[in-house]
N, CA, C and O atoms as a Tripos MOL2 file, in Angstrom:
@<TRIPOS>MOLECULE
protein
  312   311    78     0     0
PROTEIN
NO_CHARGES

@<TRIPOS>ATOM
      1 N          97.8910  118.4520  130.2400 N.3       1 MET1
      2 CA         99.2990  118.7770  130.1810 C.3       1 MET1
      3 C          99.4460  120.2390  129.7700 C.2       1 MET1
      4 O          98.9270  120.6630  128.7380 O.2       1 MET1
      5 N         100.1550  120.9930  130.5870 N.am      2 GLU2
      6 CA        100.3830  122.4010  130.2940 C.3       2 GLU2
      7 C         101.7460  122.5680  129.6470 C.2       2 GLU2
      8 O         102.7560  122.0770  130.1490 O.2       2 GLU2
      9 N         101.7530  123.2710  128.5230 N.am      3 ILE3
     10 CA        102.9910  123.5030  127.7940 C.3       3 ILE3
     11 C         103.1800  125.0080  127.6730 C.2       3 ILE3
     12 O         102.3110  125.7100  127.1550 O.2       3 ILE3
     13 N         104.3090  125.4960  128.1480 N.am      4 LYS4
     14 CA        104.6170  126.9190  128.0580 C.3       4 LYS4
     15 C         105.0580  127.2480  126.6320 C.2       4 LYS4
     16 O         105.4380  126.3650  125.8630 O.2       4 LYS4
     17 N         105.0000  128.5080  126.3040 N.am      5 MET5
     18 CA        105.4860  128.9460  124.9950 C.3       5 MET5
     19 C         106.9760  129.2470  125.0330 C.2       5 MET5
     20 O         107.6810  129.0420  124.0450 O.2       5 MET5
     21 N         107.4550  129.7340  126.1750 N.am      6 PHE6
     22 CA        108.8570  130.1290  126.3100 C.3       6 PHE6
     23 C         109.4560  129.4840  127.5530 C.2       6 PHE6
     24 O         108.8260  129.4490  128.6090 O.2       6 PHE6
     25 N         110.6670  128.9780  127.4190 N.am      7 TYR7
     26 CA        111.3390  128.3220  128.5320 C.3       7 TYR7
     27 C         112.6210  129.0620  128.8860 C.2       7 TYR7
     28 O         113.2210  129.7450  128.0550 O.2       7 TYR7
     29 N         113.0220  128.9060  130.1400 N.am      8 LYS8
     30 CA        114.1640  129.6100  130.6860 C.3       8 LYS8
     31 C         115.4870  128.9540  130.3080 C.2       8 LYS8
     32 O         116.4730  129.6490  130.0620 O.2       8 LYS8
     33 N         115.5200  127.6250  130.2590 N.am      9 SER9
     34 CA        116.7830  126.9270  130.0300 C.3       9 SER9
     35 C         116.6160  125.7550  129.0730 C.2       9 SER9
     36 O         115.5010  125.3270  128.7730 O.2       9 SER9
     37 N         117.7420  125.2510  128.6050 N.am     10 GLN10
     38 CA        117.7400  124.0820  127.7360 C.3      10 GLN10
     39 C         117.1960  122.8660  128.4640 C.2      10 GLN10
     40 O         116.5280  122.0250  127.8630 O.2      10 GLN10
     41 N         117.4750  122.7730  129.7420 N.am     11 ASP11
     42 CA        116.9940  121.6540  130.5470 C.3      11 ASP11
     43 C         115.4640  121.6300  130.5940 C.2      11 ASP11
     44 O         114.8530  120.5690  130.4630 O.2      11 ASP11
     45 N         114.8550  122.7910  130.7780 N.am     12 GLU12
     46 CA        113.3930  122.8740  130.8110 C.3      12 GLU12
     47 C         112.7850  122.5180  129.4580 C.2      12 GLU12
     48 O         111.7540  121.8480  129.3990 O.2      12 GLU12
     49 N         113.4160  122.9620  128.3690 N.am     13 VAL13
     50 CA        112.9240  122.6480  127.0270 C.3      13 VAL13
     51 C         113.0140  121.1400  126.7910 C.2      13 VAL13
     52 O         112.0870  120.5400  126.2470 O.2      13 VAL13
     53 N         114.1230  120.5300  127.1980 N.am     14 ALA14
     54 CA        114.3020  119.0870  127.0270 C.3      14 ALA14
     55 C         113.2350  118.3130  127.7980 C.2      14 ALA14
     56 O         112.6800  117.3420  127.2840 O.2      14 ALA14
     57 N         112.9490  118.7360  129.0230 N.am     15 LYS15
     58 CA        111.9150  118.0720  129.8190 C.3      15 LYS15
     59 C         110.5530  118.1990  129.1510 C.2      15 LYS15
     60 O         109.7670  117.2510  129.1610 O.2      15 LYS15
     61 N         110.2670  119.3590  128.5710 N.am     16 ALA16
     62 CA        108.9910  119.5720  127.8900 C.3      16 ALA16
     63 C         108.8860  118.6640  126.6630 C.2      16 ALA16
     64 O         107.8440  118.0490  126.4320 O.2      16 ALA16
     65 N         109.9570  118.5800  125.8850 N.am     17 ILE17
     66 CA        109.9670  117.6920  124.7080 C.3      17 ILE17
     67 C         109.7130  116.2570  125.1470 C.2      17 ILE17
     68 O         108.9080  115.5520  124.5400 O.2      17 ILE17
     69 N         110.3950  115.8290  126.1930 N.am     18 ASN18
     70 CA        110.2210  114.4630  126.7010 C.3      18 ASN18
     71 C         108.7870  114.2040  127.1470 C.2      18 ASN18
     72 O         108.2170  113.1580  126.8350 O.2      18 ASN18
     73 N         108.2060  115.1470  127.8720 N.am     19 GLN19
     74 CA        106.8280  114.9880  128.3440 C.3      19 GLN19
     75 C         105.8470  114.8830  127.1840 C.2      19 GLN19
     76 O         104.9500  114.0400  127.1920 O.2      19 GLN19
     77 N         106.0220  115.7410  126.1920 N.am     20 ILE20
     78 CA        105.1160  115.7550  125.0430 C.3      20 ILE20
     79 C         105.1850  114.4420  124.2760 C.2      20 ILE20
     80 O         104.1580  113.8210  124.0020 O.2      20 ILE20
     81 N         106.3890  114.0250  123.9340 N.am     21 ILE21
     82 CA        106.5410  112.8080  123.1270 C.3      21 ILE21
     83 C         106.1580  111.5710  123.9260 C.2      21 ILE21
     84 O         105.5290  110.6620  123.3840 O.2      21 ILE21
     85 N         106.5220  111.5200  125.1970 N.am     22 ASP22
     86 CA        106.1390  110.3710  126.0260 C.3      22 ASP22
     87 C         104.6230  110.2740  126.1620 C.2      22 ASP22
     88 O         104.0630  109.1790  126.1110 O.2      22 ASP22
     89 N         103.9590  111.4180  126.3360 N.am     23 ALA23
     90 CA        102.4960  111.4130  126.4350 C.3      23 ALA23
     91 C         101.8780  110.9170  125.1260 C.2      23 ALA23
     92 O         100.8830  110.1920  125.1410 O.2      23 ALA23
     93 N         102.4580  111.2990  124.0220 N.am     24 TYR24
     94 CA        101.9640  110.8180  122.7200 C.3      24 TYR24
     95 C         102.1450  109.3080  122.6160 C.2      24 TYR24
     96 O         101.2250  108.5990  122.2070 O.2      24 TYR24
     97 N         103.3110  108.8200  122.9780 N.am     25 TRP25
     98 CA        103.5850  107.3810  122.9010 C.3      25 TRP25
     99 C         102.6650  106.5730  123.8220 C.2      25 TRP25
    100 O         102.3590  105.4170  123.5310 O.2      25 TRP25
    101 N         102.2270  107.1720  124.9190 N.am     26 LEU26
    102 CA        101.3250  106.5000  125.8540 C.3      26 LEU26
    103 C          99.8520  106.7420  125.5140 C.2      26 LEU26
    104 O          98.9630  106.4050  126.2960 O.2      26 LEU26
    105 N          99.6060  107.3270  124.3460 N.am     27 ASN27
    106 CA         98.2470  107.6340  123.8760 C.3      27 ASN27
    107 C          97.4930  108.5790  124.8000 C.2      27 ASN27
    108 O          96.2650  108.5350  124.8710 O.2      27 ASN27
    109 N          98.2200  109.4280  125.5020 N.am     28 GLU28
    110 CA         97.6030  110.4310  126.3640 C.3      28 GLU28
    111 C          97.4530  111.7650  125.6410 C.2      28 GLU28
    112 O          96.7960  112.6790  126.1380 O.2      28 GLU28
    113 N          98.0660  111.8700  124.4670 N.am     29 LEU29
    114 CA         98.0740  113.1000  123.6980 C.3      29 LEU29
    115 C          97.8400  112.7450  122.2370 C.2      29 LEU29
    116 O          98.4550  111.8120  121.7190 O.2      29 LEU29
    117 N          96.9720  113.4670  121.5800 N.am     30 SER30
    118 CA         96.6870  113.1720  120.1740 C.3      30 SER30
    119 C          97.8840  113.5620  119.3090 C.2      30 SER30
    120 O          98.7190  114.3760  119.7040 O.2      30 SER30
    121 N          97.9450  112.9720  118.1410 N.am     31 GLU31
    122 CA         99.0340  113.2750  117.2070 C.3      31 GLU31
    123 C          98.9980  114.7470  116.8160 C.2      31 GLU31
    124 O         100.0400  115.3980  116.7290 O.2      31 GLU31
    125 N          97.8160  115.2610  116.5850 N.am     32 GLU32
    126 CA         97.6550  116.6620  116.2010 C.3      32 GLU32
    127 C          98.1810  117.5990  117.2880 C.2      32 GLU32
    128 O          98.8970  118.5580  116.9990 O.2      32 GLU32
    129 N          97.8240  117.3150  118.5290 N.am     33 ARG33
    130 CA         98.2690  118.1490  119.6660 C.3      33 ARG33
    131 C          99.7780  118.0310  119.8660 C.2      33 ARG33
    132 O         100.4350  119.0210  120.1880 O.2      33 ARG33
    133 N         100.3300  116.8440  119.6820 N.am     34 MET34
    134 CA        101.7740  116.6420  119.8150 C.3      34 MET34
    135 C         102.5210  117.4630  118.7670 C.2      34 MET34
    136 O         103.5000  118.1380  119.0850 O.2      34 MET34
    137 N         102.0600  117.4060  117.5230 N.am     35 ILE35
    138 CA        102.7010  118.1620  116.4410 C.3      35 ILE35
    139 C         102.6400  119.6580  116.7260 C.2      35 ILE35
    140 O         103.6250  120.3760  116.5570 O.2      35 ILE35
    141 N         101.4810  120.1120  117.1560 N.am     36 GLU36
    142 CA        101.3000  121.5310  117.4780 C.3      36 GLU36
    143 C         102.2430  121.9640  118.6070 C.2      36 GLU36
    144 O         102.8660  123.0230  118.5290 O.2      36 GLU36
    145 N         102.3430  121.1510  119.6410 N.am     37 ALA37
    146 CA        103.1850  121.4880  120.7950 C.3      37 ALA37
    147 C         104.6670  121.5130  120.4280 C.2      37 ALA37
    148 O         105.3870  122.4320  120.8180 O.2      37 ALA37
    149 N         105.1210  120.5160  119.6840 N.am     38 ILE38
    150 CA        106.5350  120.4630  119.2870 C.3      38 ILE38
    151 C         106.8650  121.6350  118.3710 C.2      38 ILE38
    152 O         107.9110  122.2640  118.5310 O.2      38 ILE38
    153 N         105.9960  121.9370  117.4210 N.am     39 ASN39
    154 CA        106.2390  123.0630  116.5190 C.3      39 ASN39
    155 C         106.2880  124.3890  117.2760 C.2      39 ASN39
    156 O         107.1040  125.2530  116.9550 O.2      39 ASN39
    157 N         105.4270  124.5570  118.2730 N.am     40 THR40
    158 CA        105.4450  125.7650  119.0930 C.3      40 THR40
    159 C         106.7580  125.8740  119.8580 C.2      40 THR40
    160 O         107.3580  126.9460  119.9300 O.2      40 THR40
    161 N         107.1990  124.7510  120.4310 N.am     41 LEU41
    162 CA        108.4880  124.7420  121.1340 C.3      41 LEU41
    163 C         109.6340  125.1230  120.2070 C.2      41 LEU41
    164 O         110.4910  125.9310  120.5650 O.2      41 LEU41
    165 N         109.6430  124.5410  119.0210 N.am     42 LEU42
    166 CA        110.7180  124.8200  118.0610 C.3      42 LEU42
    167 C         110.7350  126.2840  117.6390 C.2      42 LEU42
    168 O         111.8020  126.8880  117.5270 O.2      42 LEU42
    169 N         109.5730  126.8470  117.4070 N.am     43 GLN43
    170 CA        109.4990  128.2390  116.9640 C.3      43 GLN43
    171 C         109.9250  129.2160  118.0460 C.2      43 GLN43
    172 O         110.6520  130.1710  117.7720 O.2      43 GLN43
    173 N         109.4790  128.9850  119.2700 N.am     44 ASN44
    174 CA        109.6960  129.9590  120.3400 C.3      44 ASN44
    175 C         110.9780  129.7530  121.1430 C.2      44 ASN44
    176 O         111.3930  130.6460  121.8820 O.2      44 ASN44
    177 N         111.5970  128.6100  121.0100 N.am     45 ASN45
    178 CA        112.7900  128.3100  121.8180 C.3      45 ASN45
    179 C         113.9440  127.7970  120.9600 C.2      45 ASN45
    180 O         114.7790  127.0260  121.4330 O.2      45 ASN45
    181 N         113.9880  128.2200  119.7140 N.am     46 ARG46
    182 CA        114.9670  127.6970  118.7590 C.3      46 ARG46
    183 C         116.4130  127.8230  119.2620 C.2      46 ARG46
    184 O         117.2070  126.8980  119.0930 O.2      46 ARG46
    185 N         116.7530  128.9470  119.8720 N.am     47 SER47
    186 CA        118.1350  129.1500  120.3250 C.3      47 SER47
    187 C         118.5310  128.1920  121.4510 C.2      47 SER47
    188 O         119.7170  127.9340  121.6590 O.2      47 SER47
    189 N         117.5520  127.6700  122.1700 N.am     48 LYS48
    190 CA        117.8400  126.7210  123.2430 C.3      48 LYS48
    191 C         117.8690  125.2790  122.7440 C.2      48 LYS48
    192 O         118.3950  124.3940  123.4180 O.2      48 LYS48
    193 N         117.2970  125.0470  121.5490 N.am     49 ILE49
    194 CA        117.2060  123.6980  120.9950 C.3      49 ILE49
    195 C         118.2820  123.4450  119.9420 C.2      49 ILE49
    196 O         118.8720  122.3670  119.8860 O.2      49 ILE49
    197 N         118.5250  124.4530  119.1110 N.am     50 MET50
    198 CA        119.4200  124.2830  117.9670 C.3      50 MET50
    199 C         120.6410  125.1870  118.0760 C.2      50 MET50
    200 O         120.5670  126.2990  118.6000 O.2      50 MET50
    201 N         121.7570  124.6890  117.5740 N.am     51 LYS51
    202 CA        122.9700  125.4900  117.4180 C.3      51 LYS51
    203 C         123.4080  125.2450  115.9820 C.2      51 LYS51
    204 O         123.9860  124.2040  115.6670 O.2      51 LYS51
    205 N         123.1290  126.2080  115.1190 N.am     52 GLY52
    206 CA        123.3390  125.9850  113.6890 C.3      52 GLY52
    207 C         122.2610  125.0300  113.1990 C.2      52 GLY52
    208 O         121.0710  125.2920  113.3740 O.2      52 GLY52
    209 N         122.6660  123.9350  112.5910 N.am     53 ASN53
    210 CA        121.7130  122.9190  112.1270 C.3      53 ASN53
    211 C         121.7160  121.6780  113.0070 C.2      53 ASN53
    212 O         121.1280  120.6600  112.6430 O.2      53 ASN53
    213 N         122.3650  121.7500  114.1520 N.am     54 GLU54
    214 CA        122.4740  120.6160  115.0730 C.3      54 GLU54
    215 C         121.7130  120.9120  116.3610 C.2      54 GLU54
    216 O         121.5460  122.0680  116.7510 O.2      54 GLU54
    217 N         121.2570  119.8520  117.0090 N.am     55 TYR55
    218 CA        120.6840  120.0120  118.3430 C.3      55 TYR55
    219 C         121.8150  120.3200  119.3110 C.2      55 TYR55
    220 O         122.9370  119.8500  119.1270 O.2      55 TYR55
    221 N         121.5250  121.1050  120.3420 N.am     56 THR56
    222 CA        122.5470  121.3890  121.3470 C.3      56 THR56
    223 C         122.8630  120.1040  122.1100 C.2      56 THR56
    224 O         122.0560  119.1750  122.1440 O.2      56 THR56
    225 N         124.0320  120.0620  122.7130 N.am     57 SER57
    226 CA        124.4480  118.8480  123.4200 C.3      57 SER57
    227 C         123.5240  118.5280  124.5950 C.2      57 SER57
    228 O         123.2790  117.3570  124.8850 O.2      57 SER57
    229 N         123.0130  119.5500  125.2690 N.am     58 VAL58
    230 CA        122.0900  119.3250  126.3910 C.3      58 VAL58
    231 C         120.8140  118.6530  125.8820 C.2      58 VAL58
    232 O         120.3310  117.6950  126.4850 O.2      58 VAL58
    233 N         120.2760  119.1510  124.7830 N.am     59 ILE59
    234 CA        119.0600  118.5750  124.2110 C.3      59 ILE59
    235 C         119.3250  117.1310  123.7880 C.2      59 ILE59
    236 O         118.5030  116.2530  124.0510 O.2      59 ILE59
    237 N         120.4510  116.8760  123.1420 N.am     60 LYS60
    238 CA        120.7910  115.5040  122.7230 C.3      60 LYS60
    239 C         120.8550  114.5620  123.9150 C.2      60 LYS60
    240 O         120.3010  113.4640  123.8750 O.2      60 LYS60
    241 N         121.5310  114.9930  124.9760 N.am     61 GLN61
    242 CA        121.7090  114.1360  126.1500 C.3      61 GLN61
    243 C         120.4040  113.8900  126.8910 C.2      61 GLN61
    244 O         120.1320  112.7640  127.3080 O.2      61 GLN61
    245 N         119.5950  114.9290  127.0580 N.am     62 LYS62
    246 CA        118.3740  114.8090  127.8600 C.3      62 LYS62
    247 C         117.2330  114.1220  127.1160 C.2      62 LYS62
    248 O         116.4370  113.4080  127.7250 O.2      62 LYS62
    249 N         117.1480  114.3330  125.7950 N.am     63 CYS63
    250 CA        116.0140  113.8060  125.0310 C.3      63 CYS63
    251 C         116.2760  112.4290  124.4450 C.2      63 CYS63
    252 O         115.3630  111.6060  124.3780 O.2      63 CYS63
    253 N         117.4770  112.1680  124.0300 N.am     64 GLY64
    254 CA        117.7900  110.8600  123.4640 C.3      64 GLY64
    255 C         117.4610  110.7640  121.9840 C.2      64 GLY64
    256 O         116.7520  111.5950  121.4160 O.2      64 GLY64
    257 N         117.9950  109.7370  121.3970 N.am     65 LYS65
    258 CA        117.9320  109.5420  119.9500 C.3      65 LYS65
    259 C         116.5070  109.3570  119.4260 C.2      65 LYS65
    260 O         116.1280  109.9850  118.4370 O.2      65 LYS65
    261 N         115.7300  108.5180  120.0650 N.am     66 ARG66
    262 CA        114.3750  108.2150  119.5660 C.3      66 ARG66
    263 C         113.4670  109.4360  119.5740 C.2      66 ARG66
    264 O         112.7340  109.6700  118.6130 O.2      66 ARG66
    265 N         113.5090  110.2120  120.6430 N.am     67 ARG67
    266 CA        112.6630  111.4040  120.7070 C.3      67 ARG67
    267 C         113.1070  112.4410  119.6750 C.2      67 ARG67
    268 O         112.2790  113.0880  119.0330 O.2      67 ARG67
    269 N         114.4260  112.5910  119.5230 N.am     68 LEU68
    270 CA        114.9230  113.5680  118.5610 C.3      68 LEU68
    271 C         114.6450  113.1410  117.1250 C.2      68 LEU68
    272 O         114.5550  113.9930  116.2410 O.2      68 LEU68
    273 N         114.5080  111.8560  116.8770 N.am     69 GLU69
    274 CA        114.0930  111.3970  115.5530 C.3      69 GLU69
    275 C         112.6880  111.9130  115.2430 C.2      69 GLU69
    276 O         112.4110  112.3310  114.1180 O.2      69 GLU69
    277 N         111.8100  111.8850  116.2350 N.am     70 VAL70
    278 CA        110.4490  112.3980  116.0630 C.3      70 VAL70
    279 C         110.4950  113.9030  115.8030 C.2      70 VAL70
    280 O         109.8320  114.3960  114.8900 O.2      70 VAL70
    281 N         111.2700  114.6300  116.6000 N.am     71 VAL71
    282 CA        111.3710  116.0730  116.4450 C.3      71 VAL71
    283 C         111.9500  116.4300  115.0670 C.2      71 VAL71
    284 O         111.4710  117.3520  114.4070 O.2      71 VAL71
    285 N         112.9680  115.7030  114.6480 N.am     72 THR72
    286 CA        113.5850  115.9440  113.3490 C.3      72 THR72
    287 C         112.5950  115.7250  112.2290 C.2      72 THR72
    288 O         112.5220  116.5180  111.2900 O.2      72 THR72
    289 N         111.8420  114.6600  112.3240 N.am     73 ARG73
    290 CA        110.8430  114.3600  111.2880 C.3      73 ARG73
    291 C         109.7780  115.4470  111.2320 C.2      73 ARG73
    292 O         109.3380  115.8250  110.1470 O.2      73 ARG73
    293 N         109.3630  115.9470  112.3750 N.am     74 LEU74
    294 CA        108.3760  117.0420  112.4060 C.3      74 LEU74
    295 C         108.9620  118.3230  111.8060 C.2      74 LEU74
    296 O         108.2630  119.0620  111.1120 O.2      74 LEU74
    297 N         110.2350  118.5830  112.0720 N.am     75 ARG75
    298 CA        110.8900  119.7560  111.4760 C.3      75 ARG75
    299 C         110.9100  119.6460  109.9630 C.2      75 ARG75
    300 O         110.7160  120.6430  109.2670 O.2      75 ARG75
    301 N         111.1400  118.4560  109.4490 N.am     76 GLU76
    302 CA        111.1820  118.2390  108.0000 C.3      76 GLU76
    303 C         109.7970  118.3780  107.3690 C.2      76 GLU76
    304 O         109.6710  118.8500  106.2390 O.2      76 GLU76
    305 N         108.7720  117.9740  108.0900 N.am     77 MET77
    306 CA        107.4150  117.9930  107.5580 C.3      77 MET77
    307 C         106.8170  119.4060  107.5550 C.2      77 MET77
    308 O         106.0600  119.7540  106.6490 O.2      77 MET77
    309 N         107.1500  120.2130  108.5540 N.am     78 TYR78
    310 CA        106.4860  121.5040  108.7020 C.3      78 TYR78
    311 C         107.4310  122.6550  108.6130 C.2      78 TYR78
    312 O         107.0120  123.8080  108.7210 O.2      78 TYR78
@<TRIPOS>BOND
     1     1     2 1
     2     2     3 1
     3     3     4 2
     4     3     5 am
     5     5     6 1
     6     6     7 1
     7     7     8 2
     8     7     9 am
     9     9    10 1
    10    10    11 1
    11    11    12 2
    12    11    13 am
    13    13    14 1
    14    14    15 1
    15    15    16 2
    16    15    17 am
    17    17    18 1
    18    18    19 1
    19    19    20 2
    20    19    21 am
    21    21    22 1
    22    22    23 1
    23    23    24 2
    24    23    25 am
    25    25    26 1
    26    26    27 1
    27    27    28 2
    28    27    29 am
    29    29    30 1
    30    30    31 1
    31    31    32 2
    32    31    33 am
    33    33    34 1
    34    34    35 1
    35    35    36 2
    36    35    37 am
    37    37    38 1
    38    38    39 1
    39    39    40 2
    40    39    41 am
    41    41    42 1
    42    42    43 1
    43    43    44 2
    44    43    45 am
    45    45    46 1
    46    46    47 1
    47    47    48 2
    48    47    49 am
    49    49    50 1
    50    50    51 1
    51    51    52 2
    52    51    53 am
    53    53    54 1
    54    54    55 1
    55    55    56 2
    56    55    57 am
    57    57    58 1
    58    58    59 1
    59    59    60 2
    60    59    61 am
    61    61    62 1
    62    62    63 1
    63    63    64 2
    64    63    65 am
    65    65    66 1
    66    66    67 1
    67    67    68 2
    68    67    69 am
    69    69    70 1
    70    70    71 1
    71    71    72 2
    72    71    73 am
    73    73    74 1
    74    74    75 1
    75    75    76 2
    76    75    77 am
    77    77    78 1
    78    78    79 1
    79    79    80 2
    80    79    81 am
    81    81    82 1
    82    82    83 1
    83    83    84 2
    84    83    85 am
    85    85    86 1
    86    86    87 1
    87    87    88 2
    88    87    89 am
    89    89    90 1
    90    90    91 1
    91    91    92 2
    92    91    93 am
    93    93    94 1
    94    94    95 1
    95    95    96 2
    96    95    97 am
    97    97    98 1
    98    98    99 1
    99    99   100 2
   100    99   101 am
   101   101   102 1
   102   102   103 1
   103   103   104 2
   104   103   105 am
   105   105   106 1
   106   106   107 1
   107   107   108 2
   108   107   109 am
   109   109   110 1
   110   110   111 1
   111   111   112 2
   112   111   113 am
   113   113   114 1
   114   114   115 1
   115   115   116 2
   116   115   117 am
   117   117   118 1
   118   118   119 1
   119   119   120 2
   120   119   121 am
   121   121   122 1
   122   122   123 1
   123   123   124 2
   124   123   125 am
   125   125   126 1
   126   126   127 1
   127   127   128 2
   128   127   129 am
   129   129   130 1
   130   130   131 1
   131   131   132 2
   132   131   133 am
   133   133   134 1
   134   134   135 1
   135   135   136 2
   136   135   137 am
   137   137   138 1
   138   138   139 1
   139   139   140 2
   140   139   141 am
   141   141   142 1
   142   142   143 1
   143   143   144 2
   144   143   145 am
   145   145   146 1
   146   146   147 1
   147   147   148 2
   148   147   149 am
   149   149   150 1
   150   150   151 1
   151   151   152 2
   152   151   153 am
   153   153   154 1
   154   154   155 1
   155   155   156 2
   156   155   157 am
   157   157   158 1
   158   158   159 1
   159   159   160 2
   160   159   161 am
   161   161   162 1
   162   162   163 1
   163   163   164 2
   164   163   165 am
   165   165   166 1
   166   166   167 1
   167   167   168 2
   168   167   169 am
   169   169   170 1
   170   170   171 1
   171   171   172 2
   172   171   173 am
   173   173   174 1
   174   174   175 1
   175   175   176 2
   176   175   177 am
   177   177   178 1
   178   178   179 1
   179   179   180 2
   180   179   181 am
   181   181   182 1
   182   182   183 1
   183   183   184 2
   184   183   185 am
   185   185   186 1
   186   186   187 1
   187   187   188 2
   188   187   189 am
   189   189   190 1
   190   190   191 1
   191   191   192 2
   192   191   193 am
   193   193   194 1
   194   194   195 1
   195   195   196 2
   196   195   197 am
   197   197   198 1
   198   198   199 1
   199   199   200 2
   200   199   201 am
   201   201   202 1
   202   202   203 1
   203   203   204 2
   204   203   205 am
   205   205   206 1
   206   206   207 1
   207   207   208 2
   208   207   209 am
   209   209   210 1
   210   210   211 1
   211   211   212 2
   212   211   213 am
   213   213   214 1
   214   214   215 1
   215   215   216 2
   216   215   217 am
   217   217   218 1
   218   218   219 1
   219   219   220 2
   220   219   221 am
   221   221   222 1
   222   222   223 1
   223   223   224 2
   224   223   225 am
   225   225   226 1
   226   226   227 1
   227   227   228 2
   228   227   229 am
   229   229   230 1
   230   230   231 1
   231   231   232 2
   232   231   233 am
   233   233   234 1
   234   234   235 1
   235   235   236 2
   236   235   237 am
   237   237   238 1
   238   238   239 1
   239   239   240 2
   240   239   241 am
   241   241   242 1
   242   242   243 1
   243   243   244 2
   244   243   245 am
   245   245   246 1
   246   246   247 1
   247   247   248 2
   248   247   249 am
   249   249   250 1
   250   250   251 1
   251   251   252 2
   252   251   253 am
   253   253   254 1
   254   254   255 1
   255   255   256 2
   256   255   257 am
   257   257   258 1
   258   258   259 1
   259   259   260 2
   260   259   261 am
   261   261   262 1
   262   262   263 1
   263   263   264 2
   264   263   265 am
   265   265   266 1
   266   266   267 1
   267   267   268 2
   268   267   269 am
   269   269   270 1
   270   270   271 1
   271   271   272 2
   272   271   273 am
   273   273   274 1
   274   274   275 1
   275   275   276 2
   276   275   277 am
   277   277   278 1
   278   278   279 1
   279   279   280 2
   280   279   281 am
   281   281   282 1
   282   282   283 1
   283   283   284 2
   284   283   285 am
   285   285   286 1
   286   286   287 1
   287   287   288 2
   288   287   289 am
   289   289   290 1
   290   290   291 1
   291   291   292 2
   292   291   293 am
   293   293   294 1
   294   294   295 1
   295   295   296 2
   296   295   297 am
   297   297   298 1
   298   298   299 1
   299   299   300 2
   300   299   301 am
   301   301   302 1
   302   302   303 1
   303   303   304 2
   304   303   305 am
   305   305   306 1
   306   306   307 1
   307   307   308 2
   308   307   309 am
   309   309   310 1
   310   310   311 1
   311   311   312 2
@<TRIPOS>SUBSTRUCTURE
     1 MET1         2 RESIDUE 1 A MET
     2 GLU2         6 RESIDUE 1 A GLU
     3 ILE3        10 RESIDUE 1 A ILE
     4 LYS4        14 RESIDUE 1 A LYS
     5 MET5        18 RESIDUE 1 A MET
     6 PHE6        22 RESIDUE 1 A PHE
     7 TYR7        26 RESIDUE 1 A TYR
     8 LYS8        30 RESIDUE 1 A LYS
     9 SER9        34 RESIDUE 1 A SER
    10 GLN10       38 RESIDUE 1 A GLN
    11 ASP11       42 RESIDUE 1 A ASP
    12 GLU12       46 RESIDUE 1 A GLU
    13 VAL13       50 RESIDUE 1 A VAL
    14 ALA14       54 RESIDUE 1 A ALA
    15 LYS15       58 RESIDUE 1 A LYS
    16 ALA16       62 RESIDUE 1 A ALA
    17 ILE17       66 RESIDUE 1 A ILE
    18 ASN18       70 RESIDUE 1 A ASN
    19 GLN19       74 RESIDUE 1 A GLN
    20 ILE20       78 RESIDUE 1 A ILE
    21 ILE21       82 RESIDUE 1 A ILE
    22 ASP22       86 RESIDUE 1 A ASP
    23 ALA23       90 RESIDUE 1 A ALA
    24 TYR24       94 RESIDUE 1 A TYR
    25 TRP25       98 RESIDUE 1 A TRP
    26 LEU26      102 RESIDUE 1 A LEU
    27 ASN27      106 RESIDUE 1 A ASN
    28 GLU28      110 RESIDUE 1 A GLU
    29 LEU29      114 RESIDUE 1 A LEU
    30 SER30      118 RESIDUE 1 A SER
    31 GLU31      122 RESIDUE 1 A GLU
    32 GLU32      126 RESIDUE 1 A GLU
    33 ARG33      130 RESIDUE 1 A ARG
    34 MET34      134 RESIDUE 1 A MET
    35 ILE35      138 RESIDUE 1 A ILE
    36 GLU36      142 RESIDUE 1 A GLU
    37 ALA37      146 RESIDUE 1 A ALA
    38 ILE38      150 RESIDUE 1 A ILE
    39 ASN39      154 RESIDUE 1 A ASN
    40 THR40      158 RESIDUE 1 A THR
    41 LEU41      162 RESIDUE 1 A LEU
    42 LEU42      166 RESIDUE 1 A LEU
    43 GLN43      170 RESIDUE 1 A GLN
    44 ASN44      174 RESIDUE 1 A ASN
    45 ASN45      178 RESIDUE 1 A ASN
    46 ARG46      182 RESIDUE 1 A ARG
    47 SER47      186 RESIDUE 1 A SER
    48 LYS48      190 RESIDUE 1 A LYS
    49 ILE49      194 RESIDUE 1 A ILE
    50 MET50      198 RESIDUE 1 A MET
    51 LYS51      202 RESIDUE 1 A LYS
    52 GLY52      206 RESIDUE 1 A GLY
    53 ASN53      210 RESIDUE 1 A ASN
    54 GLU54      214 RESIDUE 1 A GLU
    55 TYR55      218 RESIDUE 1 A TYR
    56 THR56      222 RESIDUE 1 A THR
    57 SER57      226 RESIDUE 1 A SER
    58 VAL58      230 RESIDUE 1 A VAL
    59 ILE59      234 RESIDUE 1 A ILE
    60 LYS60      238 RESIDUE 1 A LYS
    61 GLN61      242 RESIDUE 1 A GLN
    62 LYS62      246 RESIDUE 1 A LYS
    63 CYS63      250 RESIDUE 1 A CYS
    64 GLY64      254 RESIDUE 1 A GLY
    65 LYS65      258 RESIDUE 1 A LYS
    66 ARG66      262 RESIDUE 1 A ARG
    67 ARG67      266 RESIDUE 1 A ARG
    68 LEU68      270 RESIDUE 1 A LEU
    69 GLU69      274 RESIDUE 1 A GLU
    70 VAL70      278 RESIDUE 1 A VAL
    71 VAL71      282 RESIDUE 1 A VAL
    72 THR72      286 RESIDUE 1 A THR
    73 ARG73      290 RESIDUE 1 A ARG
    74 LEU74      294 RESIDUE 1 A LEU
    75 ARG75      298 RESIDUE 1 A ARG
    76 GLU76      302 RESIDUE 1 A GLU
    77 MET77      306 RESIDUE 1 A MET
    78 TYR78      310 RESIDUE 1 A TYR
């Protein structure tokens, strides 16, 4: 699975988040690699993911509640 460091749009970031978390849930990606990938996405694409302390509406709609729970927990941990 190839993960870019920088994405062009919120839609692309949402698709990347979905791919990463889904691959983890299907045991195709290690927990360590998933954490690393999500943290890289958050650091390099923060303006496309967050608006203030909330996820953008596009990210909320495309990723869904369960995936964003994982992302939120990772943000709290690291």
